[in-house]
C-alpha positions, 0 to 999 in steps of 0.5 A: 391659235389668237397669236397664229392668227395675228401673226398671219394677218401681219405677214398678209399686210407686209406682203401685199404693201412690198407688192403694191409699192416697193416691188419694182423699186431698185433700192435693194438694201433698204428692201432687205432691211424691210423684209428683215424688220418685218419679220420682228414685226410679225413676231412681236406685235400679236404679243402686244397688248394695248390696254383700254381702262373701264371704270367697273365695281368689283364684285364679291357677292353671294346670294345663294346657298352654298350648300347646294354644291360641295363636290363636282358639277356638271353642267353642259355636255361638251360641244365638239372641239373644233379648235382642238382639232385645228391645233392638232392639224396646225402642229402636224404641219409644222412637224412635217415642215421642220423634217423637211426643212432638217432634210436639207441641212443633212443634204448640204451638210452631206454634199459639202463633206464628199468634197474637199474645203479649200479656205481662201481668206474669208470663205471656204471653196468646194468644188463638186463634179455634180451637176448643179447650180453654184450656191453659197450658204454662209462663207461656204461657196460651192461650184462645178468648175467644169461647167464654166470658163474661167471668166463666167467662173469669175462672175459666178464667184463674185455674186456668192462672195457678196451673198456671204459677206452680207449675211444673206443665208441668215435671212433665208434661214429666217424665211424658212422658220416663218413659213414652218410656223405659219405654213398654213397661210399661203401669203407666208410662201409669197413673202419667203420668195420675195425675201430670196428674190430681192436677195439675188437682185441684191447680189446681182446689182452688187456683182455687176459693179465688179465687172465690166462686161454686163452681156457675159454676167447675163450670159452666164445666168442663162447658162446656168439654166441648164443645171440642177437646182440645189437646196432651198435654204442655199442662196444659188446663183441661178434661180426660176426668176432669171427673167426677172432678175435679167430685167432688173439689172437693166432697170433705171436706179429708183430714186431716194425719194421713193422711200417715203412710201415706207411711211404708210405701212406705219399707219397700217400697222397702228390700225391693225394694233388698236383693231386686234390687240386692244385689252379691256381692263376694268378698273375698281370703282369700290372694293367689296370683300364677301363673308358668307356664313363662317367661311374664312376665305371667299372667292368669286369666279365670273366670265371676266375673272382673268388669268391673272386673278385665279394665279393669285387666288392659287397662290393665296389660298396655299399661303394661307391655307395650304389648299391646292386650287387648280384650274384647267380646260379654260375656254373663252369666247370672241369677247374674252369671257369664260365660257368653260372652266374647271376647278378642283380644291384640295387640302387635308382630308378635302376635296371639292371639284366644279366642272362647266362647259358651254357655249354662253358664258359662265355664271358666277362661281363662288368658293368658300372655305370654312376653316374651322369645319375644314370644309370647302364649297362651290357653288353658282351665284344665278344669274337672275336679275329678277331675284334681288338681295337687300343690303342695308348699313348695320353693325348688329343683327336682330334690329328692324331697319327703316327704309326711305326709298330703294335704290337699284344698283349694278354689282357685277352682272346682278341687281342689288336692291340697297335699303335707305330710311323709312323702309322696315325689314327684319333683319335675323339669322334666318334670313341672313345670307352673308356679310358684306364689307364696305369701307369698313361697314358691314352691309348685311344681305338680306334675303327677298322675302318674295325671292324664288330660290331654290332650296334643297331642304326637301330635295331628292337624294341619290346615292349610287342610283338608290333614294336615300335621306338627307340624315344618312347622306350626313353621315357620309365621310367626304372623302368616300364622295367621287362627284356630286350633281344637282338638277333642278327644276324640269331637269329634275322632273323629267327624270325623277318626276313629281319627287324631283320638284324640289331638286335632286342631289345625285351622289356618286361614291368612289369604287374600291 
């Protein structure tokens, strides 16, 4: 959809530029080149991305209890998807206009097949008895001989030969394909009309050089007014712009110096590209590697994660652990931030899923894999800047660490306290969340004693609609679980009362 909107914007710019600066000029050959180059611009510029690099700290942090979620979490109900509806309408339009375009080809083929083709040099002539305007399509020229005198027919054939020799049918077909692609943009129809109009001006100007009788040529144009149109994909000797064509025949030739106007288009296109085709790329200032518990491999997905990053992680999981990592349903807002994503990770006797959708950017998601236990866990990193974690440089646990001052640094979207010297904190297995490796050193993440994180040790467990103890939950086979939903805070207490104050984990098993 983004591509189509950019292409539509370029069509508007190109047509308005033609209408304001070129419409009344007589350098028809260069105007033809303008339209053809314009088609290339419309197709190609939306594909160009201009990178803008910013410095950013690459984040791979875990400050959560990953035992919260290990299967499927549904965060928000999908909102009404207008993009999907508009996409469906667009596809219908493309199908309709494609069918119309195909019918024109079939009609043209049927008309030509009814009559004998006569080849003379580079041209194929078809004499018809139908009351239609003379036309050409590539190197085929169709006309009704009985409608014109010999001199008039010569004028017509000279005009159509120019269409053939200069391959004007190619311009016409390309303009029609542009209309099919951007049919919803009214300016694309005006663009096609301008392309065909300029081709007639060009053929008229060159045909007039071959005749000594300008009045006869104009009279022949007027005479074709009484004939019927043929299909739009052909170059017709008569069209509805007959008055404009006669005016242009009498118009004084434009000076070549007037072609400087084309230079005005360059800053317009450059402004468009730098406004709509820029992409912010965060350059990593420091590389962080995370280890959570016994997990051997951890992936952090946040609102700024790129499709390239996800694709690389998919390859890595498959190569290193033979895990199938799939992601789909990605939606982004105007800032290119992820607001919806569905994640599935599968392996041997192993499956975990995650699904979130809404209007706000997603909270960071961590996927951790423990090969020794053959377990995969997916959880959220809560975006709560009031909950800090401590990081300190130590190589061993069970030491008392002193800190002189506490520095608060930004890591991704999270504020983290870094302990330096002269401030004691006890490090042990119970308060260590994970290990972050930075520049080859171990930085231990320590739980803040005042941190109000949600713990599920005393959570209420619901299995297939019935309350069940955690001990019985531990006996469940992972393969029997279809999905797991997590309720916290008000959502839990509203539905389950006081029992849900410590969180509710709702488990649904697979039905046989």
